[in-house]
C-alpha positions in Angstrom: 4.0 -4.5 -5.1 4.8 -2.5 -1.9 7.3 0.3 -1.7 10.1 -0.1 0.7 12.3 2.7 2.0 16.0 2.0 2.9 18.8 4.0 4.4 22.5 3.3 4.7 23.6 1.9 8.0 26.8 4.0 8.1 28.3 6.8 6.1 27.1 8.6 3.0 27.0 7.9 -0.7 26.9 10.3 -3.7 25.2 7.6 -5.8 22.2 6.7 -3.7 22.2 9.8 -1.5 22.1 7.7 1.7 18.4 6.7 1.3 16.3 5.3 -1.5 12.9 3.7 -2.2 12.3 0.4 -4.1 9.3 -1.4 -5.4 9.8 -5.0 -4.3 7.6 -8.1 -4.2 6.7 -9.6 -0.8 8.4 -12.8 -1.9 11.8 -11.1 -2.5 14.6 -11.9 0.0 15.6 -9.1 2.4 17.8 -6.4 0.9 21.1 -6.1 2.8 23.1 -4.0 0.4 22.4 -0.9 -1.7 22.1 -1.8 -5.3 24.1 1.3 -6.4 27.0 1.5 -3.9 26.9 -2.0 -2.2 27.1 -0.5 1.3 25.0 -2.2 4.1 21.4 -0.9 4.4 18.4 -1.2 6.7 14.7 -1.0 6.1 13.0 2.2 7.3 9.6 2.2 8.8 7.6 4.6 6.8 4.1 6.1 6.7 1.5 5.0 4.3 -1.5 6.9 2.8 -5.1 5.9 2.5 -7.9 7.7 0.8 -9.2 10.4 3.0 -12.7 10.7 1.6 -14.5 8.1 -0.4 -17.8 8.7 -2.2 -20.4 6.1 -1.3 -21.4 3.8 -4.1 -24.8 4.4 -5.7 -27.2 1.4 -6.0 -26.4 1.3 -9.7 -22.7 1.4 -9.2 -22.9 -1.3 -6.5 -24.9 -3.6 -8.8 -22.5 -3.1 -11.7 -19.6 -4.0 -9.3 -21.3 -7.3 -8.5 -22.7 -6.5 -5.1 -26.2 -7.6 -3.9 -28.1 -4.5 -2.8 -30.8 -4.8 -0.1 -33.3 -2.2 1.1 -34.2 -2.2 4.8 -37.9 -2.7 5.4 -38.0 -2.9 9.2 -36.0 -4.2 12.2 -34.2 -7.3 10.8 -36.2 -7.3 7.6 -34.6 -6.6 4.2 -35.7 -6.8 0.6 -33.4 -7.4 -2.3 -33.5 -4.6 -4.9 
């Protein structure tokens, strides 16, 4: 489930602090009120993270994961390992 960030449209709140993050399914209806203080809210566009550096799979790891591994023999020629 994705994380969504929300902020109050107007004013402040001691309960929610004016902004909050919720884990909501994609099929959920749009949130229009804060669950804590019931004031109107809007969804905030937020940044997301991706892995910065991924280690390449070894041939053994790729085979264990169900991938077919091929070795290049020449231009346009491959052999299944």
